[in-house]
N, C-alpha and C positions, 0 to 999 in steps of 0.2 A: 352757349347754351345755358339756360337758364338751371338752377339747379335746386335741389327739394325746396328751399325755407323759398324761395321766387314763389315755384305753384303752387305753397300754402297760403302767402300772398295773395294770388289768384284766386283762388278759391274763395278767401274773406271778402275780396273786394264783390263777387257775382254771386253771394247772400240773395241779397234783392229777388234773383230770379228765380229760385228755388222756390217750387211749387206753383211757378207759371205757365201758362200755356205758351208755347210756340206761335204765333201769329205767322211768321213767312220768313223763309230761311235762304240764303242767297252764296253765291260763292264759285270758286271756278272747280273743285273740288269734284271728281266722280263717282263718289258715294253716293247711295239712293237719297237726296234730299229731303223727297215727299216724303220717305219713311219720319222722318221728324220734325212736319210740321201739324201743324192742330195738337202735339200730342205736349205732355206738363213732364218738365225737369222735375224727376221727383227727389233728386239732391245733388252735389256736388260734390267728390271725394277725389285724393289725389294718391299717387304713392308713388315712391322718389321725383322721379321727372315727368309721370305723365298726370294731367290735369285729365278728371273722367267725368262726363255728364250723362248720371243715370237716369234714364225712361225704363217703363215699362217690358221687363224681357229685353231689354239691354242697354248698352253702353257704346257712349262713341270715347272714344281713346285719343285725346290730344301729347303730341307729341312737337316739343319747339325743334327741335334739331340745331343746330348748330345758329339760325339766324331766325330762328320764331320769332316774334311778336304778337301784341295784342290789344285790343282797345275796348273799353268800357265806354259807352252811349257819345262813340264820337268815331269815324273812319278816318282810315291815314286817306291824305288825298293822292289823287293819281297813282295809287296804288290797290290791286286787286285783291279781294281777300280769298281765301282759302275756304271759310268760313263764315257767314254773318247770321246770326240769331235776332230778330225782332218780337219785341215783348208791347205789354199794353204800358210797362213801364220803365221802357230805354231798349236797347239794343248793345248786343254781343258780337267782337270781329278777330276771329283771327286771320296773322299771316304767315306764309312760308313756315309751313306744319306740316308732318303729320297727320292725319285723320283715319279713323278704322272702326268699327264697330264690332263692339263685345259681346257676342250674345250670351241671354243666362245668368248664374250667377256669379257676381265679380268676384268670391271666393275661390272660384272654381279658376280663376284667371293669374291669381296675385296671393304671395306669400307675406303678407301683411306683419309678419316679425321682423321682418329685414331691410324694414324702410325706417329709417333711422327718426323720424317724426312721426313716426305713429305709437299709440298708447300702448298698440301689440312689440314692438320692437324688442326684439331676444339677445344680448351681448352673448351669452352662453352659445347660443345658433351660430355668430358669428365667430366666436373663436374654436367652435369644430369646424367651421368651414375654410377655415384659415390654416388649421393645424394641417388640413387635407391639401394643402397646396403650398408646401413649404417652399419649394424653388419658385416662386412667385416674388416677384419686386415688390416690397411695402407701396411706391408710388402705383403701380398695374392695382395691387391690390384692395386700394383705397376706394378706387372706381367701381370697381364690381360690382351691378346692380346687385346681383343674386346673393351677396354682403351685406355690399352698404347704401341701399337704393335710396338715391336724392342726392350721395355725395357729389360733388365735381370737381374741380380742379381748382379751385381757391380753396374751399374746404379743405381741399387733399393738402395744399401748400401749408395752408394754414395749420392745419394738426401735425404735419410732420416737423414747423419749425418749434414748436410750442411744444414738442416732446424731444424736440432734442436727435430726433431721426432721420440719416441721411433719405433718401426717398431709393436710391439704387441696393437698400438692402432688402435680404433676402426675410419671405416671410418665417423664415425656418429657424432663421438666424437671434431672433429677437429674444430677448432674457421674456421670461414668462410674464414679469413685470410689467414690460416694455408695450407686449401685445397689449395684455390688459387695458393699458392706457391709450395705446392707441383706438382700439374697440372704443373707451368710453366720451374720448378728447372726439371721435366723430360724430356724436350725439349733443355736446357739450355746447362744440362749437355751430352746430348747423342751428340748435337754438336760438344764441348771441348772433349770428350772421341773419334770423329773422327780426330779432329785437332791431340789429341798426339799422338794417334796409328798410325797415316802416318808419325809423328816423332819418334816413335819407343820409346815415353818418358810416355805410359797410366800408367805403374806401379807407375811410381817416381810422380806422381801426384795422387794414391789413398790418402786420408785420413784417410778411415775408415777401407776399405774393404783388408780383411786379416794384420789388423794393430793391435800390443798390447796396445797401449797405447793413450789416447786421445789428440791430443793436444791442444784441449784448455784446460783441466780439468789436464794434470798430472797424469790422474789415469786409472786403467787399463782398456780394453775394452772389454769387454765379449765378447766370442762367443759362438752366441747359433743356436740351428734349430727351425724356426718360424713360423708361418702359416701354412695351412693346405697344402701345396705344399711345407713344408718340407723343406724351404731351407735354408743356415747358414746367419746368420744376425752379425755384430757387433755391439754393443750396447757400449754408456758410458751412462750408466742410473743415471749420474750426470746431463749431458746436454740436453742428449735426454727427452724430456718431456714424460710421459705416459699419453698419454687422454682415459678414462675410465670414 
């Protein structure tokens, strides 16, 4: 599933279609495609893992789920698109994703202050929400989109390794400085993820995700499915402290 930084990259890639009219549209989605034909795209936005195509009075929300993808100015051979947009200056194609219309003002649908990559990001709000859920595991907390919109499993693993917190720690047992550090690093790492991915250097900068040895301790990293979200965690049981 694409994480927040990847959606920001998509938003940047398609800026040439902003303020352009949709000449035609196709795909196997059952939404009202005709509603978007001959309409001008006002802007592209993102919220966490959601890609947003804004028209006058409504917005198309695209969520890539686990296996979604997109192509700009080219199509996937022998693969049916969920939606394809055609413009005078190119085309945009979406595959294996969820699409849905959002009506009216986007501010009525989204709290921009919980998006770790948005200028409106509010770490104090994240702190308050985390303290309201003391029994949640930190591996689940970092994936909660109403707290850390855009954070996915890669960011989760890298942040927890960086700040030396075991993913099965309880939010309510973290020292105050560790809680603040987790919130801060979620945003810092998200922007580093963005820059590394643009340079095609993301994987080579991973410290824990998919790794087998701890770079700090020279000990095996444990691979384990953790939390109620049942996502893979990569853990050094020596330097990542378990707070219970």
